[in-house]
C-alpha positions, 0 to 999 in steps of 0.5 A: 690229601691237601691242595698244596700236596697236589700242586707239588706234583703238577709238573712234568717231572714231578708227575713222571717221578710220583709214578702211582704215589699221587693216585695212591695218596688221593685214594683214586685212580682219577681225579679232577683239577679245577681252576678258573681257566678250565678242568683237567682230569688226571687218570691212570684207570685203564678201563676209562682210558680205553674208553677215552681212546676209542671214542673218537667222536667224544674225545679229540686231541687238544690241538691248542696244546699240540700246536707246540709241534706246528713249528714249521707248519701243520702236522699230524699230531697238531691237527684234528678232523678232515686235516688230520685224516688227510695227513694220516691217509698220506702217510699210511701207505709208507708203513708197509712190509717193503719199508719194514724190510728196509728199515731192518736192513738199514738198522743192521747196516748202520750198526755194522758200521759204528761197531767195527771199531768196538772190536779193537778194544773196550769202548766207553760211552758216557752219554748213551743218547747223545753219543750213540742212539741219537746218531744211530737212530737218526741215520736209519730214519734219514735214509728210510724216510728221506733217502739221505745218507748223513755224513760221518767221520771216516776215521771215527764212524760215531762222529757226525760231520756237518756239510760245508753249508751248515754250522751244525750237524743233522743230529745237532740241528734237530736236537737243538730244535727238540730241546728248545720246542717251548722256547721256539714256539712261545717266543717271537723269532725276531726276538730270538735271532742269532749272533749279532742279529739276536735281541735276546741276551740269552745264549740258550735263545741264540742257540735255539734259533740257530738250530731252528734255521739250520733244521729248516735249511736241511728240510729244504736241502732234502725236498728241493732235489725231489721237487726238481725231479718231480716227474721221474719221482711220480713214476717210482713204484716205491717212493719214500716218505719224502717223495710221497710228501712232495708229490702230494704238494704238487697241485698238477699231480692231484687225482680227482677228489684228492687234496694237495698239501701246502709248502708249510704242510710238507715242511711241518710233517717232514719235521714231525716224522723226524721228531716222532720217529727219531726222538722217541725211538732213540730215547727208548733204545737208550733206556733199553741199554742202560737198564741192561747194563744195570741188570747183567743177568737180563742181558745174559738171557737176551744174548741167550735168545739171540744165540738160539735165533741166529746161531752162526748165521752171518748178519747178511742172512738175517731176515726181517720176515723170519726173525723179527716176530720170533724175537718180539714174541721172546725175550728181546720183545719182553725187554722193549715192553718192560722198558716201555712200562718203566720208562715211556718216553712220552710222559702222558697222552692228552685228550679233550671232551668235545661235549659233556660225556659219561664214562665208567671206571674200573669199578663200574661206577659212572662219571660225568666229564664236562665239555672242554675237559683236558684229560691226561692219561698218566703213562708213568702211573700206569706202568707203576700201578701195583695192582697191574704190575705186582713187584717181587722186589722188596726195594721197589715197594718204597715210594721214592725208589728208581723204577730201574730196580723193578726191571723184570722183562720175564713178567711178560713171558710168565704165562698167557693170563699174565701176558694178556693182562699186561698187554691190556694195560699197556699203551706203548703206542697209544690206541684207538684211531690216533694210535701211532702209525710208526708202531711196527716200524719202531719195533723192527728198527729197535729189533735190529739195533738191539739184536745186532749189538747184543749178539756181538757185544756186552755192556758193563757199567763203569764205576766212579773213580771216587768209588774205586778209591773208596774200595781200594782205601777200605778193602772192599771186595768186587761185590761191593763195587758192583753193587755201588755202581748199580745203585748209582746208575739206578739212581740217575734213572730216577733223580737224574732224568731230563724232561722236554716234551718227554723224558730222557736220561740226562745224567750220564751213566757211563758203561763199556762195550765189550766184545763177546769173546765166545762169538764171531763177528762174521758178517 
């Protein structure tokens, strides 16, 4: 394979879109890229990856890359060693069964609030992440992590409202920051400015800086009331995540042997946990909804499981302890797993060798990796590796084909052998000591949102007006229109993705939310 052929893939977009193709052309599941600035190992070899993720002393997170997330202060993601252990120790107690019960309850309640208006007729969604999932997920995160009820329009629960002290809503502010991370990290704040104070002529720079300031103000507004009531907060048996952070920052509250957090560390981790919990989950849910809209037969199988699990039980009686694991072990869990296989919101995981080290690959061959080598674990290539995930769909065997066409949740339920193989080759929440601490939190929240919506509603792709006109003029039957609409939607999930610090559905794929006529919406 020529150097030029390799180079054309070296970008976030190209690496994701290539899937397994680049490794197939290289005839290897791992290869080095070398330059004067250092070496990089790209890999989708699951045996090698398992070693890299599990050997914490040999492979560290490349904090010089992950410093991107330290926009407001040091974060869990952008740290290593003692600093990382402090942040992890501080956050771990929050992720417990009581928290999971709260996120289950909040997820159901927040869906109920926005879905009430959907019973009045068909609701059209064009931008599933921007119009629905970002807002819905952020409301759950804000309440569960920070005990904040976000304001919304009482006449339209899907519409956020900015407080009088802000020009951007909570959702608009955090999205402005996340969509401009590289700009905010790479350019000095004095250059960006906002309005008349900006030295940059670019409106995108001013928008990024406004989002930066607005989100910082939101964080202070969440933190300050907790700080002012610190003594009563300390006596709480079940403080929320924000309260635990603020208490940890108070030097007088230190117990013997403990270490306090600085203000920058508090703000940095408030930002990080919103980013990690909000953006990845809302993106995953967006892909879940789009894939189920493209595949109505899968949608029907999901609804069949939901009907079996909940029957006519009112939503107020749904129980996190009784139903979540049952859902995750069944078709709903398979839908989430299959979505993460094909459209994991994180394009790759990165590690760096601390010292020269030797690893073995899936063939049993040993390889020496030099010190200071960046290892890029290609999540998209793992998910589309034909050896791990054989496809029965002839269309998906074409190299430049949308992964949406290979969506098959039933592969996770076929047999114990296949299921175990799938779990062994899948790292949706990473693995090892830096595995995502919010794994169970995200699973419970996604279960609540998916179960609540699909138990009462169905999704139907909305055809393009041009296709409708063509069908009428050419006399095409409904089957032609359905296939055409499906192809457009699948292509949007291949050619139309956006790439920030991960992937997201950028091209809008409109669908309708339709009440299930055979189901009661008793609450």
